[in-house]
N, C-alpha and C positions, 0 to 999 in steps of 0.2 A: 608710515608706507611699509611697517613692517607686521601690521595687519594682514598687507595681501599676503605671502609671506607665510603668514601664521594659514589663512584662508589656503592655501593653495596645499600647504601643509595635508588641512585638515582633507579636503578635496579628494586626494592624491590615498592620504589613511582608510580615506570609509568607503572609495566608491569602490573598488575590489570589493572588500565586508559586506554591502549591499548589493552588488551586482553576486557573489556567493551563496548568497541567503536566497536571494528569487530563484536562482538555477535552481538549487535544493527546492523548493518551494515548487516550484513548477516537477522536477520532475514527481517529487511526491504526487504533487495534486491529478499528473496525467495518467502514473500507475494504480493511483487510489479508482479514479472514475475510470478508470481500466478494466482493472479485477473486480470493481462494483457493479458495470455493466457488461460481460462478460458470465459473469455467476451469475446473475436475473436474465439474463437471456435466455441456460440453459433451466434456470430452474423456471422461468415460463411455460418453455416450450416443454417440458419434461410431464408438467402441471395441466398443461393445452389439451398435450393426446393422453393423461391417463382419463377424459373426461368425454374422448371422443369412442372410451369400450363401452361395454354393454353394460346394463343397470345393472344386471346378477355381477357384475365383474368388479365393477365399482362401488355397490355394496361392500362388496368381500372386504376389499381395499380399504378403505370407510376402517371399515371392524382391524382389520390389521396396523390403522396410523400409518396405512403409510405415507401418508403428506407428512406426517409428525420426523418421519422419518428422515423425504428426504433436505427436511430441517436443517434434518442434525448433517449431515451428510455438508451439504453448502454452504452452513456453522465450519465445522471442522477441515477442506476446503481450503476455509478464509485465514481461517486463527493457522495450519501451517503456511500459505504465505506470507503470514505478517510477522510469523516468530523466524520464517529464511529470514526477511527483508532484515526483521532487528539483528539473528546473528549475522546477519552479511555485512549490517557494520560495525557493527563490535568487531568482526574482523578489521573489517580496515581499522581500526582507532588506536588496538593494538598496536597490529604493522604501523601505524603512522608515530605511537608513542617511542615502538621498536627503534625505529631513524634514529630521533633524535635526543637515545643514551649516547651520551658522549667518554668512552673510557682513555684515560692516557696511560 
């Protein structure tokens, strides 16, 4: 009979942890996929419209390496979003860390 109570205790402890982990992973995955989708669509749109201009302008854009510049620009945007997310996570940790400090 005591195994039943131990199992119930384990379920009561593990279930909230599993739910929290699944929730965090779900939010992270949705954010990651959403950001990648938006950045990818914007990049595809810009590169497709660069292909619609006259051939002489395309040659000038190719010599100027505009496609490399666009890739750098979108990489910078993605990096900035990632760093902002890391900063928010670190800020959340420090706020939670300050709550648990008890002083007498």
